[in-house]
C-alpha positions as CSV (number, residue, x, y, z in Angstrom):
1,M,-9.9,-19.1,-20.9
2,A,-6.8,-19.7,-19.4
3,A,-5.5,-17.3,-16.2
4,S,-3.0,-14.7,-17.0
5,P,0.6,-15.1,-15.4
6,A,1.1,-13.2,-12.4
7,P,2.8,-9.9,-13.2
8,Q,6.5,-9.4,-12.4
9,A,8.2,-6.5,-10.9
10,P,11.1,-5.6,-13.3
11,R,14.6,-6.7,-11.9
12,G,17.4,-4.6,-10.8
13,R,17.4,-1.9,-8.2
14,R,14.8,0.6,-9.2
15,I,13.9,1.7,-5.5
16,Q,15.4,2.3,-2.1
17,V,14.2,2.2,1.5
18,R,15.2,5.5,3.3
19,R,14.3,8.1,5.7
20,S,11.1,9.9,4.5
21,G,9.5,13.2,5.7
22,V,6.0,11.9,5.7
23,H,6.8,8.7,8.4
24,G,9.5,6.8,9.5
25,K,11.2,4.9,6.6
26,G,10.0,5.5,3.4
27,V,10.2,3.8,-0.4
28,F,11.8,6.0,-3.2
29,A,12.4,5.8,-6.7
30,L,15.7,5.6,-8.2
31,Q,14.8,5.8,-11.6
32,A,11.8,7.2,-13.5
33,I,9.0,4.6,-13.1
34,A,6.5,4.5,-16.1
35,E,2.6,4.6,-15.6
36,G,1.1,1.0,-15.1
37,E,4.6,-0.1,-14.1
38,V,4.5,-2.8,-11.3
39,I,7.0,-1.3,-8.9
40,I,7.1,-4.4,-6.3
41,E,5.2,-7.4,-4.6
42,Y,3.8,-6.6,-1.0
43,V,5.1,-9.8,0.2
44,G,5.4,-11.6,3.8
45,E,3.6,-14.6,5.6
46,V,0.4,-15.5,4.6
47,I,-1.7,-15.7,8.1
48,S,-5.4,-16.0,9.3
49,W,-7.1,-13.0,10.7
50,D,-6.9,-14.8,13.9
51,E,-3.2,-15.0,13.8
52,A,-2.7,-11.8,13.2
53,Q,-5.0,-10.6,16.0
54,R,-2.8,-12.8,18.5
55,R,0.4,-11.2,17.0
56,H,-1.1,-7.8,17.0
57,P,0.7,-5.4,18.1
58,H,4.0,-5.5,16.2
59,D,5.3,-2.5,18.3
60,P,3.2,-1.9,21.7
61,A,4.6,1.7,21.6
62,Q,2.8,2.1,18.4
63,P,-0.4,-0.4,18.6
64,N,-2.1,0.8,15.5
65,H,1.0,0.5,13.4
66,T,1.7,-3.5,11.6
67,F,3.1,-4.5,8.5
68,Y,-0.6,-6.3,8.0
69,F,-2.3,-6.2,4.0
70,H,-5.7,-7.5,4.1
71,V,-5.9,-10.1,1.4
72,D,-9.5,-11.4,1.9
73,E,-12.3,-11.8,4.8
74,D,-9.8,-14.7,6.0
75,H,-6.3,-14.0,5.4
76,V,-3.7,-11.4,5.9
77,I,-0.2,-10.4,4.5
78,D,2.4,-10.4,7.4
79,A,5.5,-8.6,6.2
80,N,7.1,-8.5,9.5
81,V,7.8,-11.9,8.9
82,G,9.4,-12.5,5.3
83,G,8.7,-8.9,3.8
84,N,10.5,-6.6,1.7
85,A,10.7,-3.0,0.8
86,A,7.2,-2.7,-0.1
87,R,6.0,-2.6,3.9
88,W,7.8,0.6,3.7
89,I,5.8,2.3,1.3
90,N,3.8,5.0,3.0
91,H,0.2,6.5,2.8
92,S,-1.2,9.5,0.8
93,C,-4.4,10.8,0.1
94,A,-3.3,11.5,-3.3
95,P,-1.2,8.2,-4.4
96,N,1.2,8.1,-7.3
97,C,0.7,4.1,-6.9
98,W,-1.9,1.6,-6.4
99,A,-2.3,-1.6,-4.6
100,D,-3.6,-4.4,-7.1
101,E,-4.9,-7.6,-5.8
102,Q,-4.8,-10.8,-7.8
103,D,-5.4,-14.1,-6.6
104,G,-4.4,-13.7,-3.2
105,R,-0.9,-11.2,-4.2
106,I,-0.4,-7.8,-3.5
107,F,1.3,-5.7,-6.7
108,I,2.2,-2.0,-6.1
109,T,2.0,-0.5,-9.2
110,A,2.3,2.9,-10.5
111,L,-0.7,4.8,-11.1
112,R,0.8,7.9,-12.8
113,D,4.5,8.1,-14.2
114,I,7.2,8.8,-11.0
115,A,10.2,10.8,-11.2
116,A,13.2,9.5,-9.7
117,G,13.9,10.6,-6.1
118,E,10.0,10.3,-5.4
119,E,8.9,9.0,-2.6
120,L,6.1,5.9,-3.6
121,N,2.9,6.0,-1.8
122,Y,-0.6,4.3,-2.0
123,D,-4.0,5.1,-0.4
124,Y,-4.2,2.8,2.6
125,G,-8.1,3.1,2.9
126,L,-8.0,1.3,6.3
127,I,-11.4,0.1,7.0
128,I,-12.6,0.0,10.7
129,D,-16.1,-1.5,11.8
130,E,-16.0,1.2,14.7
131,R,-17.4,4.6,14.8
132,Y,-14.8,7.1,13.6
133,T,-14.7,9.2,16.3
134,K,-11.8,12.0,16.6
135,K,-9.8,10.1,18.8
136,L,-9.8,7.3,16.2
137,K,-9.3,9.3,13.2
138,M,-5.8,10.5,15.2
139,E,-4.9,7.4,16.2
140,Y,-4.9,7.0,12.3
141,A,-3.5,10.7,11.5
142,C,-2.5,11.2,8.0
143,R,0.7,13.1,7.4
144,C,0.9,13.0,4.0
145,G,0.5,16.4,3.0
146,A,-1.6,16.3,0.0
147,A,-3.8,19.3,-0.8
148,S,-6.5,16.6,-0.6
149,C,-5.6,15.1,2.8
150,R,-8.4,13.6,4.4
151,G,-6.6,13.9,7.7
152,T,-6.4,10.4,8.7
153,M,-5.6,6.6,6.7
154,L,-8.8,5.3,7.5
155,A,-11.2,5.2,4.4
156,P,-14.4,7.1,4.4
157,K,-17.4,5.2,5.9
158,R,-19.4,6.2,2.4
159,G,-18.9,6.5,-1.1
160,W,-15.0,5.8,-1.1
161,R,-13.7,3.6,-3.5
162,P,-9.9,2.6,-3.5
163,V,-7.5,4.6,-6.1
164,E,-7.2,2.4,-9.4
165,P,-5.8,3.1,-12.8
166,T,-8.1,4.5,-15.2
167,R,-8.7,1.8,-18.1
168,D,-6.3,3.8,-20.7
169,S,-3.2,3.8,-18.0
170,A,-4.3,-0.2,-17.2
171,R,-3.9,-0.6,-21.1
172,Q,-0.9,0.9,-21.1
173,G,0.6,-1.4,-18.2
174,R,0.4,-5.3,-17.6
175,R,-3.0,-5.6,-18.3
176,A,-2.7,-5.6,-22.1
């Protein structure tokens, strides 16, 4: 069976980067976005984890803030080099988007209908091998304000799975 083509984000200006009440800059919908729609591809330079460690941190004043996106055990996307608006999408513990990895590419897709003016977000679910201490959780503090907020962008050590669409919403989107 032939591989399906990679999804394409619709053309036209549907999102905007601007100041966010959550953290720094954020990405906002300029028009309604339907559940299951691909919004934007997370792009940048694909580098090895060794190179990512060499480059880290992007901002010494905020050493835990990067534009890295984990692709696989060997590679990361560095959106600080050749990145687009996707790098400004903030974390939320109750996200309206999800990050869909396909063949080493990351597509930010609507989990539900998103209204014009709404800030886009997805659950970063950061995974760190070391023990989660209060100090570590605070280094990765979450400011999403959701009722279900974990208080940290770190993924829980047990039982956590990334937020993905239901089968019905996946069928409505590009996965037909």
